[in-house]
N, C-alpha and C positions, 0 to 999 in steps of 0.2 A: 543415815535414814532410819526412821523408827520402824518398829514392828507393830502391827495392829492386831488386835484379838477380837473374836467373836465368840459366841457360845461353843461353837464346834471347830472353829478354824484358827488358824495362824497365818496372817498375811505379812510376809517377811521380805527383806531385800534378796535379790537373787545372788548367787555366788557361782563361781566357775565350777565348783564342786557339784553343782545341780545337773550337770550336762547329761549324764546317763539317765537320770530321772525325767529330764525334759524330753530326751530322745524316745523314751518309753511311751509318752503320751503323744508327742507331735509327729511320729512317724505314721500315725493313723490318718489316712487321707481325708476321713470325714471331718477331722478338726480344721485343717488348713482351708479346706474348701469353703467353710462358713466364715473364714477369717481373711481370705484373699491371699494366702501363702501356700507353697508346696510343701508336701510331707518332708520332714527331715529325713535325710538319707544316712546319716551317721551320727555318732556320738560327738565326733569332731565338729560336724556342722552345727549341732545344737550348742556346743560350747562357743563357737563363733557367733551364733545368734545371741547367746547370753551376753558375750563380750561387747558386741557392737549395738545391740538393740535393748536388751532387757536390763542391763546395769546402768540404769538411768534413775534419777530422782523420781519418786512417786510411782515406781513400777514394782509390783510385789508378786512373788510366788505364792499361790494359794496352797496351803498345806493343811492336812488333817491335824488334830491334836498331837499326834505321834510324830509329826514333822514330815509325813509322806506328802510329796509334791503331787498335786492333782490338777494344777491349771495355773493361769496367770490373770492378773487384773492390774490396770494401770491408768494413769492419766497422761494425755498428750497435750501440750501447750501450743499456742499458736505457731511457733516455728516448726513443730513436728507434725501438726494435723493437716489434713486436706480440707478441713471445714472452716468457715469464715469467722474464727475465733477472735473475740476482744481480749485485751490484756488481762482481764480478770476472769477469763473463762478457760475451760478445759474440755477435752474430749475424753470420755471414758471408754475403754475397751476391755474385753475379757474373753477368755475361753476355758473350757474344762474338758479334761480327759473323759472319753466316752463312758468308761466304767462308772463315772461319778454323776452322770446326767440324771435328772429327774429327783434329786434328793434335796433340792433347796439350796444347795452350796453356793451357786452363783448369785442368787438373790441375797443371801446372807452377807457374802463378801461385797457385793455392790452397796448394800445399804451402809456397811462399815465405811467403805471408801467415800460414800457421799458425805457421811458425817465428817470425816478427815478433810474433805475438799472444802466444805462449807464452814466448818468450826475452826479448823487449825490453818488452813491455807487462805481462808476468808475470800473464796471465790464466789462470784455472783451468779453464774450460770454454767450448767454442764450440758454437753451435747453427746449424742451417741448415734452411730449409724449401724444399721442392720440390714442384711439382705432381705428382700420381701419374702423370700421362701423360708426364712429362719424364724418360724413361728415361736419357738420355745424361747429365743432371745427377745423378741418382741414382748412376749409375756413377762419376762424378767424385768424389762424396762418399765412396763406399765405397772407392775406390782410395786416397783420402787418410786412410782410418782411421776415418771417421765410422760411427756405428752407428745403426740405425733406433731411434727412441724412442717415438714415438706418431703416430697419424693425426689431423689436424684436419679434420673433416668440414664440408663446406658453409660454408667460409670465405669471407665477403664481401670482394671487393677493391673498395675505394671508387673508385679512380681509373677503373676500367672498368665498374663496376656488375655484375660477374659473380661467380658463386660457383664455387669450386674446392674439391677435396679436396687437401689438403696432407700430405706426408709430412714429419714433423720428425725430424732427425738430431741427434745430440750427438757431441761428441769431447772427452774429458778430457785434461788436460795429461799425466796419468800413462800414457795409452795408448801 
């Protein structure tokens, strides 16, 4: 898998060596609460998450220019997504460590992954879901050209056993 670059970021494949850096960010309960997963409890757990979830094609560690890991962004395809995706579609998802919020990093990373998805993977549409209370993530999607599509009420998150209302956004290649 290739590495993608932006003005300030490196989006690169995950490695097992990222476990300690992932744990440093993902142990924060605020991160998982916005993504539907529990805070990581150990470096070993973070290593397992990398091995079983993040070591997939089109899954990137978001890193600063000095390779400091600050978050994650990736594409989920029909077999991995809970959304009704067609064969030429994917769901984009991301999270960022709290210390790096409000600096435009996720917007920058998302715009680069959109370019990758449409120009290199030749996808026709991208989907994204965000909790209705996650206003910052909604703003990222809107800045990147996504449009509100529908509301998914009372959606059960199996990893945490909670129900949330998610706003579903889409972006077509033609937009």
